[in-house]
C-alpha positions in Angstrom: 34.6 98.5 171.1 33.1 99.2 167.6 34.5 96.5 164.9 34.6 98.3 161.5 33.3 96.2 158.6 32.7 97.6 155.3 30.5 95.7 153.1 31.8 94.8 149.6 30.3 97.0 146.9 26.7 96.2 145.9 24.8 97.0 142.7 21.3 98.6 143.4 18.5 96.2 142.8 20.8 93.1 142.8 20.3 90.4 145.2 22.7 90.7 148.2 24.3 87.4 149.1 24.2 87.7 152.8 26.6 87.9 155.6 27.2 86.2 158.8 28.4 87.8 161.9 29.6 86.2 165.2 29.8 88.8 168.1 32.4 87.8 170.6 33.1 89.8 173.8 36.2 89.2 175.9 36.7 85.9 174.0 33.3 84.8 174.8 30.3 84.4 172.2 27.7 87.0 173.1 24.4 85.2 173.9 21.7 86.7 171.5 19.0 84.7 173.1 15.8 87.2 173.6 17.9 89.9 171.9 16.7 92.4 169.3 19.0 93.3 166.4 18.5 96.3 164.2 20.8 97.5 161.2 20.2 100.9 159.6 21.7 102.5 156.6 22.0 106.4 156.3 23.7 108.9 154.1 25.0 110.6 157.1 24.9 110.1 160.8 21.9 112.4 161.2 20.3 111.6 157.8 16.9 109.8 157.6 17.1 105.9 157.4 17.5 104.7 153.9 17.2 101.1 154.8 16.4 99.4 158.0 16.6 95.7 158.8 15.6 93.9 162.1 15.1 90.2 163.1 12.3 89.0 161.0 12.9 91.6 158.4 16.3 91.1 156.9 18.1 89.7 160.0 18.1 86.2 161.2 19.8 84.9 164.4 21.4 81.5 163.4 23.0 80.5 166.7 21.6 82.7 169.8 23.9 81.1 172.3 26.9 81.2 170.0 26.2 85.0 169.2 25.7 84.3 165.7 23.5 86.2 163.1 22.9 86.9 159.5 22.1 89.8 157.2 20.0 87.8 155.0 20.1 87.4 151.2 17.7 89.9 149.8 17.3 92.4 147.2 18.7 95.8 148.1 17.3 98.6 146.0 18.0 101.9 147.5 19.8 104.8 145.8 23.4 104.4 144.8 25.5 106.1 147.7 28.4 105.1 150.2 26.0 104.6 153.2 27.2 104.5 156.9 25.5 101.9 158.9 25.9 100.3 162.4 24.2 97.2 164.1 22.7 97.8 167.4 21.8 94.9 169.8 19.5 95.3 172.5 20.1 92.1 175.0 17.2 90.6 176.7 18.3 92.4 180.1 17.9 95.8 178.3 21.5 96.4 177.8 21.8 98.3 174.3 25.4 97.7 172.4 26.6 98.6 169.2 29.6 96.3 168.2 29.7 96.5 164.5 29.4 99.5 162.0 31.1 100.8 158.9 30.1 101.6 155.3 28.1 100.0 152.6 28.5 101.0 149.1 25.6 100.8 146.6 26.6 101.4 143.3 24.2 102.6 140.4 22.9 99.5 138.3 23.6 100.7 134.6 21.4 98.0 132.8 18.2 98.8 134.8 18.9 102.7 135.2 
């Protein structure tokens, strides 16, 4: 089941404050030990990736057995647009799951241009 999460609007070039997710399946935290996590923002489902985040590059696992990971604080400087995204988790046993997806609106920074 895909849980829809729409990020708050973010201004291009500003520091994104970060967000924490806890993945729970059937009321049990999903063990992320040995998992890989990837988040991609695209203008449409088939468009090239505008931003890719992975563990060690924008994503951190905070509590693997507890199913907790963070989209880290970082500067997001991609063109203004209402992006689609999802977060794909590849578990240590090779299973691939996508539990989270939605939109991420990047607004134009007026001061910088």
